[in-house]
C-alpha positions in Angstrom: -22.6 -7.4 -0.1 -22.7 -4.6 2.5 -19.3 -5.6 3.8 -16.2 -3.4 3.5 -13.9 -6.2 2.9 -13.9 -10.0 3.0 -11.1 -12.2 4.3 -10.2 -15.6 5.5 -7.3 -16.1 7.8 -5.4 -19.3 8.5 -3.0 -20.1 11.5 -1.7 -22.9 13.7 -3.0 -24.3 17.0 -0.6 -25.7 19.5 -0.9 -29.5 19.9 -0.9 -30.6 23.5 2.7 -31.8 24.4 3.9 -30.4 21.0 5.2 -27.1 19.9 3.5 -26.4 16.5 0.2 -24.4 16.4 -2.3 -23.8 13.8 -5.1 -21.4 13.3 -7.2 -20.4 10.3 -9.3 -17.3 10.5 -10.9 -14.7 8.5 -10.5 -11.0 9.1 -10.6 -7.8 7.2 -7.4 -6.4 6.0 -6.0 -3.6 8.2 -5.0 -0.1 6.9 -5.4 -0.6 3.3 -6.0 3.0 2.2 -4.7 6.5 2.7 -7.2 9.3 2.4 -9.4 7.7 -0.2 -10.6 10.6 -2.3 -11.8 9.0 -5.5 -11.8 10.6 -8.8 -15.5 10.0 -9.6 -15.1 6.5 -7.9 -12.4 5.7 -10.5 -10.0 4.0 -8.2 -9.2 3.3 -4.6 -5.9 4.6 -3.2 -3.6 2.6 -1.0 -4.0 3.6 2.6 -0.2 3.6 3.3 0.6 7.1 2.5 3.0 7.7 -0.4 3.5 4.0 -1.1 4.8 4.1 -4.6 6.0 1.4 -7.0 8.5 0.0 -4.6 8.8 -0.9 -0.9 10.3 1.5 1.6 13.7 0.9 3.1 15.7 2.7 5.6 14.9 3.7 9.2 11.4 4.5 10.2 10.5 7.9 11.7 11.3 7.5 15.3 8.9 10.0 16.7 5.7 10.6 14.8 4.1 12.7 17.6 5.8 15.9 16.5 2.8 18.2 16.9 3.0 21.5 15.0 6.4 22.2 13.2 5.3 24.3 10.2 5.5 27.6 12.0 4.5 31.0 10.7 4.1 31.0 6.8 3.4 33.8 4.3 2.4 33.0 0.7 5.1 34.3 -1.6 5.7 33.8 -5.3 9.2 32.9 -6.4 10.3 32.5 -2.8 14.1 33.2 -2.0 14.8 29.5 -1.1 14.3 28.4 -4.7 17.4 30.3 -6.0 19.4 29.5 -2.9 18.6 25.8 -3.3 19.6 25.8 -6.9 22.9 27.4 -6.2 23.8 24.8 -3.6 22.7 22.0 -6.0 24.9 23.3 -8.7 27.9 23.3 -6.4 27.3 19.8 -5.3 26.4 18.3 -8.6 29.5 19.7 -10.2 31.8 17.9 -7.7 29.6 14.7 -8.1 30.0 14.6 -11.9 33.7 14.9 -11.4 33.6 11.9 -9.1 31.5 9.9 -11.5 34.0 10.4 -14.3 36.5 8.3 -12.3 34.4 5.2 -12.4 35.8 2.4 -14.4 35.0 2.3 -18.1 34.8 -1.4 -19.0 33.3 -3.4 -21.9 29.8 -4.6 -20.8 27.2 -6.8 -22.3 23.6 -5.7 -22.2 20.9 -8.4 -22.8 17.5 -7.5 -24.2 14.3 -9.3 -23.6 14.4 -11.0 -27.1 17.9 -12.4 -26.3 19.8 -9.9 -28.3 23.1 -8.7 -26.8 24.3 -5.1 -27.2 27.8 -4.1 -26.4 28.5 -1.1 -24.1 30.8 0.7 -21.7 30.2 0.8 -18.0 29.4 4.3 -16.6 29.1 5.6 -20.1 26.4 3.7 -22.1 22.9 4.6 -21.0 19.5 2.9 -21.5 18.6 5.7 -23.9 21.7 5.0 -26.0 20.4 1.4 -26.3 16.9 2.6 -27.3 18.2 5.0 -29.9 20.4 2.1 -31.3 17.2 0.1 -31.9 15.2 3.0 -33.4 14.5 6.7 -32.8 10.7 5.8 -32.6 11.4 3.5 -29.5 13.6 6.2 -28.0 10.8 8.8 -28.3 8.4 6.3 -26.5 10.4 4.9 -23.6 10.1 6.5 -20.2 12.2 4.4 -17.9 14.3 1.2 -17.9 14.4 -1.9 -15.8 17.7 -3.5 -15.2 19.1 -6.6 -13.6 22.8 -6.7 -13.1 24.8 -9.9 -13.2 28.1 -8.0 -12.6 28.8 -4.3 -11.6 32.1 -2.7 -12.5 31.7 -0.5 -9.4 29.1 0.8 -7.0 29.6 4.6 -6.7 27.6 5.3 -3.6 27.1 2.7 -0.9 24.6 2.9 2.0 22.0 5.1 0.2 19.0 5.7 2.5 15.6 6.7 1.1 13.9 9.6 3.1 10.6 8.8 1.3 8.5 5.7 0.8 9.8 4.8 -2.6 13.1 2.9 -2.7 13.9 -0.7 -3.5 16.1 -3.4 -1.9 18.2 -6.1 -3.4 19.2 -4.3 -6.6 21.8 -7.0 -7.4 19.2 -9.8 -6.9 16.3 -8.5 -8.8 15.2 -5.9 -11.5 15.5 -2.3 -10.4 14.1 0.8 -12.2 16.7 3.4 -13.5 16.5 6.7 -15.4 16.9 6.4 -19.1 19.9 8.7 -18.8 21.6 6.8 -16.1 25.0 5.1 -17.1 24.8 1.3 -16.9 27.2 0.0 -14.3 27.9 -3.5 -15.6 26.7 -6.6 -17.4 22.9 -6.7 -17.3 19.5 -7.6 -18.6 17.6 -4.5 -19.7 14.0 -3.8 -20.3 12.8 -0.5 -21.9 9.4 0.5 -20.5 6.7 2.9 -21.9 3.4 4.3 -20.6 1.8 1.0 -21.7 3.7 -0.7 -18.9 2.4 -0.6 -15.3 5.8 0.5 -14.0 6.1 3.0 -16.8 2.8 4.6 -15.8 3.7 4.9 -12.2 7.1 6.6 -13.1 5.2 8.9 -15.5 2.7 9.9 -12.8 5.5 10.2 -10.2 7.3 12.7 -12.4 4.0 14.6 -13.0 3.8 15.0 -9.2 7.1 16.7 -9.3 5.9 19.0 -12.1 2.9 19.8 -9.8 5.3 20.3 -6.9 7.4 22.8 -8.9 4.3 24.8 -9.8 3.1 24.9 -6.2 6.4 26.1 -5.0 6.8 28.8 -7.5 3.2 30.1 -7.0 2.9 29.9 -3.2 6.4 29.3 -1.8 5.0 26.3 -0.1 6.8 23.6 1.9 6.5 20.4 -0.1 6.0 17.2 1.9 5.3 14.0 -0.1 4.2 13.7 -3.8 3.5 10.0 -4.8 1.8 8.5 -7.8 -1.5 6.8 -7.3 -3.4 4.8 -9.8 -4.5 6.7 -11.7 -2.6 9.9 -11.3 -0.7 11.5 -8.4 -1.0 14.0 -5.7 1.3 16.4 -3.7 0.9 17.4 0.0 2.3 20.8 1.0 2.2 23.2 3.9 1.0 26.6 3.1 0.1 28.0 6.5 -3.5 29.1 6.9 -4.2 29.2 3.1 -6.2 26.4 1.6 -6.1 25.4 -2.1 -9.4 24.9 -3.9 -10.9 24.5 -7.3 -10.6 28.1 -8.0 -6.8 27.8 -7.8 -6.6 25.0 -10.4 -6.5 27.2 -13.5 -3.5 29.1 -12.1 -1.7 25.8 -11.2 -2.6 24.2 -14.6 -1.2 27.2 -16.4 2.1 26.9 -14.6 2.3 23.2 -15.0 1.7 23.7 -18.8 4.6 26.1 -18.9 6.9 23.6 -17.1 6.1 20.7 -19.6 6.6 23.0 -22.6 10.1 23.8 -21.3 11.1 20.1 -21.5 13.0 20.4 -18.2 15.5 17.6 -17.7 15.1 15.3 -14.6 18.5 15.1 -12.9 19.5 12.9 -9.9 21.9 14.0 -7.2 23.3 12.1 -4.2 23.5 14.0 -1.0 25.2 13.4 2.4 23.0 13.9 5.4 24.7 17.2 6.1 24.2 18.4 2.6 20.5 17.3 2.6 19.8 19.2 5.8 21.4 22.3 4.4 19.6 22.1 1.1 16.2 21.8 2.8 16.9 23.9 5.8 14.0 26.1 5.0 11.5 23.1 5.2 10.8 21.7 8.6 9.1 18.6 7.2 11.9 17.6 4.9 14.4 18.3 7.8 12.5 15.9 10.0 12.5 13.2 7.5 16.2 13.6 6.9 17.1 13.8 10.7 15.1 10.6 11.5 15.8 8.4 8.5 19.4 9.1 7.5 22.0 7.9 9.9 25.1 10.0 10.4 27.5 9.4 7.5 24.6 8.1 5.3 23.5 9.2 1.9 20.2 10.0 0.3 19.1 11.2 -3.1 17.1 14.0 -4.6 15.9 15.0 -8.1 15.9 18.3 -9.9 13.6 19.6 -12.7 13.7 23.3 -13.4 14.2 25.0 -10.0 12.4 22.2 -8.1 14.7 20.0 -6.1 13.1 17.4 -4.0 14.1 14.4 -1.9 13.4 11.3 -4.1 14.7 8.0 -5.0 13.2 8.1 -8.5 13.5 7.1 -11.2 11.9 9.7 -13.5 11.0 10.3 -17.1 13.7 11.9 -19.3 12.1 15.5 -19.2 8.9 17.2 -18.4 8.0 17.5 -22.1 6.9 13.9 -22.1 3.8 15.0 -20.3 1.5 16.3 -23.1 -1.7 16.6 -21.1 -2.0 17.3 -17.4 -4.7 18.8 -15.0 -5.5 19.2 -11.4 -8.5 17.1 -10.5 -9.2 17.1 -6.7 -8.1 18.9 -3.5 -8.4 18.1 0.3 -6.6 18.6 3.5 -4.6 16.1 5.6 -2.3 16.0 8.4 1.5 15.6 8.4 2.3 11.9 8.7 -1.5 11.3 8.7 -1.5 11.9 12.5 -4.1 14.1 14.2 -2.7 17.1 15.9 0.0 17.6 13.4 0.2 20.4 10.9 -2.6 20.6 8.3 -1.4 20.2 4.8 -3.0 20.9 1.5 -3.3 17.9 -0.9 -3.8 18.5 -4.6 -4.6 15.6 -7.0 -3.8 15.6 -10.6 -3.9 13.4 -13.7 -1.6 13.3 -16.8 -1.0 11.5 -19.9 1.5 11.3 -22.9 -1.3 12.5 -25.3 -4.3 14.9 -25.1 -6.5 12.1 -26.5 -5.9 10.0 -23.5 -6.9 12.8 -21.2 -10.1 13.2 -23.1 -10.8 9.5 -22.9 -10.1 9.5 -19.3 -12.5 12.4 -18.5 -15.3 10.4 -20.5 -14.5 7.5 -18.3 -15.0 9.6 -15.2 -18.3 10.8 -16.4 -19.5 7.2 -16.9 -18.1 6.2 -13.5 -19.9 9.1 -11.9 -23.2 7.8 -13.3 -22.4 4.5 -11.6 -21.3 6.0 -8.4 -22.8 3.7 -5.6 -23.3 6.7 -3.4 -25.6 8.3 -6.0 -27.3 5.0 -6.8 -27.9 4.5 -3.1 -29.8 7.8 -2.9 -31.6 7.4 -6.2 -33.0 3.9 -5.2 -33.5 4.9 -1.5 -31.2 2.1 -0.3 -29.0 3.7 2.3 -28.1 7.2 3.6 -25.4 8.8 5.8 -25.6 11.5 8.4 -23.1 13.9 9.9 -24.0 12.8 13.5 -22.7 9.4 12.7 -19.9 9.7 10.0 -18.9 6.6 8.3 -21.9 4.6 9.4 -24.6 3.6 6.9 -28.3 3.9 7.6 -30.0 1.1 5.5 -33.5 2.1 4.4 -36.2 -0.6 4.0 -35.2 -1.5 0.4 -31.5 -1.5 1.4 -32.1 -3.6 4.4 -34.0 -6.1 2.2 -31.0 -6.4 -0.2 -28.6 -6.6 2.9 -30.6 -9.4 4.5 -30.9 -11.4 1.1 -27.2 -11.3 0.8 -26.7 -12.5 4.4 -29.2 -15.3 3.7 -27.1 -16.4 0.7 -23.9 -16.5 2.7 -25.6 -18.4 5.5 -26.8 -21.0 3.1 -23.3 -21.4 1.8 -22.1 -21.6 5.5 -24.3 -24.7 6.0 -23.1 -26.4 2.8 -19.4 -25.7 3.6 -19.4 -26.7 7.2 -19.3 -23.3 9.0 -21.1 -22.7 12.2 -22.4 -19.2 12.9 -21.5 -17.6 16.3 -22.3 -14.2 17.9 -19.6 -12.5 20.0 -19.5 -9.3 22.1 -18.9 -5.8 20.5 -16.7 -4.4 23.3 -13.8 -6.0 25.2 -11.5 -4.9 28.0 -8.2 -3.8 26.4 -6.4 -6.6 28.1 -7.7 -8.7 25.2 -6.3 -6.5 22.6 -3.0 -6.4 24.5 -2.9 -10.2 24.5 -3.6 -10.4 20.8 -1.1 -7.6 19.9 -3.7 -5.3 18.3 -3.3 -2.8 21.1 0.2 -2.3 20.2 -0.2 -2.4 16.5 -3.7 -1.1 15.9 -4.9 1.1 18.8 -4.9 4.3 16.8 -7.5 2.7 14.6 -9.8 1.5 17.5 -12.5 3.4 19.4 -11.3 3.2 23.0 -13.7 3.8 25.8 -13.2 4.4 29.6 -15.4 2.0 31.7 -15.0 2.0 35.5 -11.5 3.5 35.1 -10.5 0.7 32.7 -9.8 0.8 29.0 -12.3 -1.0 26.7 -12.3 -1.1 22.9 -15.0 -1.5 20.4 -13.9 -4.5 18.3 -12.3 -3.7 14.9 -12.1 -7.5 14.1 -13.5 -10.8 15.5 -10.4 -13.0 15.7 -9.4 -12.4 19.3 -13.1 -13.1 20.5 -13.2 -16.3 18.5 -9.9 -17.4 20.2 -11.7 -17.1 23.5 -14.6 -19.2 22.3 -12.2 -21.9 21.0 -10.4 -21.8 24.3 -13.6 -22.2 26.3 -13.4 -26.0 26.5 -10.9 -28.8 26.0 -10.6 -29.5 22.3 -9.8 -32.8 20.5 -8.2 -33.3 17.1 -11.6 -35.0 16.2 -13.3 -31.7 16.3 -10.9 -29.9 13.8 -11.3 -28.1 11.7 -13.7 -25.7 13.5 -15.0 -23.0 11.3 -16.6 -20.1 13.1 -18.5 -17.5 11.1 -19.6 -14.2 12.5 -21.7 -11.2 11.1 -20.8 -9.1 14.2 -20.7 -5.3 14.0 -17.2 -4.0 13.7 -15.9 -0.4 14.3 -12.7 1.2 13.0 -11.6 4.7 13.7 -10.8 5.7 10.1 -9.7 9.3 9.7 -12.6 11.5 8.4 -10.9 12.2 5.1 -10.6 8.5 4.3 -14.4 7.9 4.6 -16.1 7.2 1.3 -19.6 5.8 1.0 -19.8 2.1 1.7 -16.2 1.5 0.5 -14.5 3.1 3.6 -16.5 3.2 6.8 -16.3 3.2 10.5 -19.1 0.9 11.3 -19.7 -2.3 9.2 -20.4 -6.0 9.1 -18.8 -8.6 6.9 -19.0 -12.3 6.3 -16.1 -13.0 8.6 -14.8 -16.5 9.5 -12.1 -18.1 11.5 -11.1 -21.6 10.9 -9.2 -23.6 13.5 -7.3 -26.6 12.1 -4.1 -28.7 12.2 -1.2 -28.0 10.1 -1.8 -30.8 7.7 -5.2 -29.4 7.1 -4.0 -25.9 5.9 -3.9 -26.7 2.2 -7.5 -28.1 2.0 -8.9 -25.2 4.1 -7.2 -22.5 2.1 -8.4 -24.1 -1.1 -11.9 -24.2 0.5 -11.7 -20.5 1.3 -10.6 -19.6 -2.3 -13.4 -21.8 -3.8 -15.9 -20.0 -1.5 -14.8 -16.6 -2.6 -14.7 -17.6 -6.3 -18.2 -19.1 -6.1 -19.7 -15.9 -4.5 -17.9 -13.5 -6.9 -18.9 -15.7 -9.8 -22.6 -15.4 -8.9 -22.3 -11.6 -9.4 -20.0 -11.8 -12.4 -16.8 -10.5 -10.8 -13.4 -11.2 -12.2 -10.5 -11.1 -9.8 -6.8 -11.3 -9.4 -4.8 -13.1 -6.6 -1.7 -11.9 -4.9 0.4 -13.4 -2.0 1.3 -10.6 0.4 4.4 -11.5 2.5 6.1 -10.5 5.7 6.1 -6.7 6.4 9.0 -4.8 8.0 7.1 -4.7 11.4 5.9 -8.2 12.0 5.1 -10.4 15.0 6.9 -13.7 15.4 9.9 -15.6 14.2 11.0 -15.4 10.6 10.9 -19.2 10.3 7.2 -19.4 11.2 6.5 -16.6 8.6 8.5 -18.7 5.9 6.4 -21.8 6.7 3.2 -19.8 6.4 4.1 -18.1 3.2 5.2 -21.5 1.7 1.9 -23.0 2.7 -0.1 -20.2 1.0 2.0 -20.3 -2.1 1.3 -24.0 -2.4 -2.3 -23.5 -2.0 -2.3 -20.8 -4.7 -0.5 -23.2 -7.1 -3.1 -26.0 -6.4 -6.0 -23.5 -7.0 -4.8 -23.1 -10.5 -5.4 -19.3 -11.1 -2.4 -17.0 -11.9 -1.1 -15.2 -8.9 1.8 -12.8 -8.1 3.8 -11.8 -5.0 3.2 -8.6 -3.2 6.3 -8.3 -1.1 6.1 -6.8 2.4 2.3 -6.2 2.4 1.2 -8.9 4.7 -0.6 -8.1 8.0 1.7 -7.7 11.1 0.5 -11.2 12.4 0.8 -13.2 9.2 0.9 -13.5 5.4 -2.3 -13.3 3.3 -3.7 -13.9 -0.1 -5.3 -10.7 -1.4 -8.2 -10.9 -3.9 -8.8 -7.8 -6.0 -11.9 -7.8 -8.1 -12.9 -5.7 -11.1 -16.3 -4.0 -11.5 -18.2 -3.3 -14.6 -15.9 -0.5 -15.6 -12.8 -2.7 -14.9 -11.8 -0.7 -11.8 -10.0 -2.8 -9.3 -11.2 -3.1 -5.7 -9.5 -4.8 -2.8 -12.0 -7.3 -1.3 -11.4 -10.8 0.1 -8.3 -12.0 1.9 -7.2 -15.4 3.1 -4.8 -14.9 6.0 -2.6 -17.4 7.7 -1.8 -16.5 11.3 0.6 -18.5 13.5 0.7 -15.7 16.1 -2.6 -15.6 17.9 -2.7 -19.3 18.8 0.7 -18.7 20.5 -0.3 -15.5 22.2 -3.6 -17.2 23.5 -2.0 -20.5 24.2 -4.6 -22.3 22.2 -4.4 -26.1 22.4 -6.2 -29.3 21.4 -5.6 -32.9 22.4 -3.6 -34.9 19.8 -4.5 -38.4 18.6 -1.9 -39.9 20.9 -3.3 -38.0 23.9 -6.9 -38.9 23.1 -6.1 -42.6 22.5 -4.1 -42.8 25.8 -6.9 -41.1 27.7 -9.5 -43.6 26.2 -7.3 -46.5 27.0 -6.9 -45.4 30.6 -10.6 -45.0 30.7 -11.2 -48.5 29.6 -8.7 -49.8 32.1 -10.5 -48.0 34.9 -13.8 -49.5 33.9 -12.2 -53.0 33.9 
């Protein structure tokens, strides 16, 4: 399909003389990727910059409109701040170790996945001790541990705030990842993770990002910004003034990272007060801004050291840099601080790493095979579509491509007829009062194309849902009409940043098989199942396998928590009834409602975010959408009969 994404959205309409509202609609997922540079189309990156393996906590940056803060910069190898930072670190960590020695040493029980129970001592026994007690071979393979405490002997530091996007809440209520060398704090369940585990891979690549950051700092004296893992690999953003980093710099960087891995530098965690953190990173205006805006006065944050690199980070990390046996730079690009136009330009360097050289060789072969199947190359070879610099992110479909495009639309239209959808056509541009009413203006304006018309703001539509609400509200509705399923192939525009554009997978102008279903609350289950069946049928025709995930309420969400809980419960019940395995993706819902994300696999088993089924209780409230209930209709009909008599 030529669509960028597919999604169905469900919500609640207000019943006349009642309070509950329900609305089902279909809408593409917003802001899914960061700058989406693919390693030969190997994988798509999450749009949320730096989103690692855990959800962010702490305060958000209050003012992202910071402009230029990097200042004058001169490239300098072995910059003075490296030694000064290490000296301060040594001073603070010495005092911290003395403090940790005062923690209670109590007998604890460590339960392993097979039910075996190991004895230990709080704030003394580590996950690595447990691994070595099982076998040295296991100890050599494990990278990180996952722990769930049933009882803690003590909590050394309370009120820790993460200055980056990689911390986790609720450590006492669920599993948390910890360093292999971190002392266990009480009775717990313990899992030992290797590179074969998803979480183990992400920690491995996160640590590799720190190795890359250390090399960049030592070579250029750059100001590091963020360095998260992606799947696969990692990247680091840094400020190097006017200098740009390119392919010709990779051999120098690779040589330095190889030296770092050979030194087997230990990863060590330190807890810092806000004042200590500001002093440690006083040379780096980007880190200072994160610290100033995210850590409250009197709060704490954490950093990690390997070699002479010290960076703000929640961790955890692999035991030492020697675990990385094969590592290379792969891509480079430029981006803006906080992904905001007008801020300082940063240099982004991507990399890949593995525990063995064999795995790196296999990965390179995979990239070669993926490049052969790159849809951008296939599109050119088969003369299906093209792009032009005068309309970036907007595909030109050639005659052969248009033929395929229209055949796919015909297929979907036939299914619409079978499944009870009615196709509508809605405007491409609306007065921004519409987007203010829907909430998109407040939450999505930066991703819209805004136009001045007669001294009023208008916006090209990035989604169809508000327009469909106007169509529903055009006449008095009865419960007898519900559900109403509107389908729309309308042209959508989204103001994606230029660096994120990538063939047909990330564009600024697109169409999609987009539908919004208006129904009563007791129809939700059946409608969600219908959406899932529709998606499964279409994907099945093309041989796609897929996975399901329930994305729940994000930190910045519209509406009452109770409504969100009801919506999430409805989607969870529908997923259970659908019968395919699913998982929870905490905090990744849209700002207006939870959603079911469908990620499908291509011929090379690469995963792609495609369809979503979204339940939205907010728009019907904001647009005051209503229908006449059975009681109202029966009363009206009865009154009509009496009038005739």
